[in-house]
C-alpha positions in Angstrom: 0.0 0.0 0.0 1.7 3.1 -1.2 -0.6 5.9 -0.1 -3.0 5.4 2.8 -5.1 8.4 1.7 -7.8 8.7 -0.9 -8.1 11.6 -3.5 -10.0 13.7 -0.9 -7.2 13.3 1.7 -9.2 10.9 3.9 -7.7 7.6 5.0 -8.5 5.0 2.4 -10.8 2.0 3.2 -7.8 -0.3 2.6 -5.6 1.6 5.0 -8.4 1.6 7.6 -8.9 -2.1 7.3 -5.2 -2.8 7.8 -5.1 -0.4 10.7 -8.2 -1.9 12.3 -6.9 -5.4 11.8 -3.5 -4.6 13.3 -5.2 -2.9 16.3 -7.6 -5.8 16.7 -4.8 -8.4 16.7 -2.6 -6.4 19.2 -5.6 -5.8 21.5 -6.7 -9.4 21.3 -3.2 -10.6 22.3 -3.3 -8.4 25.3 -6.9 -9.3 26.2 -6.0 -13.0 26.1 -3.1 -12.3 28.5 -5.7 -10.9 30.9 -5.3 -7.2 30.5 -8.6 -5.6 31.6 -8.4 -2.5 29.4 -7.8 -4.7 26.3 -10.7 -6.9 27.4 -12.9 -3.8 27.7 -11.8 -2.6 24.3 -12.7 -6.0 22.8 -16.1 -5.8 24.4 -16.6 -2.3 22.9 -15.7 -3.4 19.4 -18.0 -6.4 19.6 -20.8 -4.3 21.0 -20.5 -1.5 18.5 -19.1 -3.4 15.5 -16.9 -0.3 15.1 -13.7 -2.2 14.1 -13.6 -3.6 10.5 -12.0 -6.8 11.9 -14.9 -7.4 14.4 -18.5 -8.2 13.7 -21.1 -6.8 16.1 -21.9 -9.6 18.6 -23.6 -8.7 21.9 -22.8 -12.1 23.4 -19.1 -11.8 22.7 -19.2 -8.2 23.9 -20.7 -9.3 27.2 -18.1 -12.1 27.6 -15.3 -9.6 27.2 -16.9 -7.1 29.6 -17.4 -9.8 32.2 -13.7 -10.6 32.1 -12.7 -7.0 32.5 -15.3 -6.3 35.1 -14.1 -9.3 37.2 -10.8 -7.4 37.5 -12.5 -4.3 38.7 -12.6 -2.4 35.4 -15.2 0.3 36.3 -16.3 1.1 32.7 -16.8 -2.6 32.0 -18.9 -3.0 35.1 -21.0 0.0 34.1 -21.4 -1.4 30.6 -22.6 -4.8 31.9 -25.2 -3.0 34.0 -26.4 -1.2 30.8 -26.5 -4.4 28.9 -28.5 -6.1 31.6 -31.0 -3.1 31.5 -31.3 -3.3 27.7 -31.8 -7.0 27.9 -34.5 -6.7 30.5 -36.2 -4.1 28.3 -36.2 -6.6 25.4 -33.7 -4.9 23.2 -31.7 -8.1 22.5 -34.6 -10.6 22.0 -33.2 -13.0 19.3 -30.1 -10.9 18.8 -26.5 -12.1 18.9 
């Protein structure tokens, strides 16, 4: 990849995909080692589907948030409370 920018000066989709994949792999490695912040980030990506390398998946998001929350990660704990509320309200009926 020679130029990471498109004709309008924005980062190209190819460059974004490479960057997202690199970030995903680095973060996944740290998350598997038990780093709470990385586990939280993995949860966010799965919740939002905001990383090209990650499909939106609420179940996987919750699994990562649980791991981070178990280590005292406050944002993960808060997100789990929000997921529980949304679940109780029926937002995820039949969703993955």
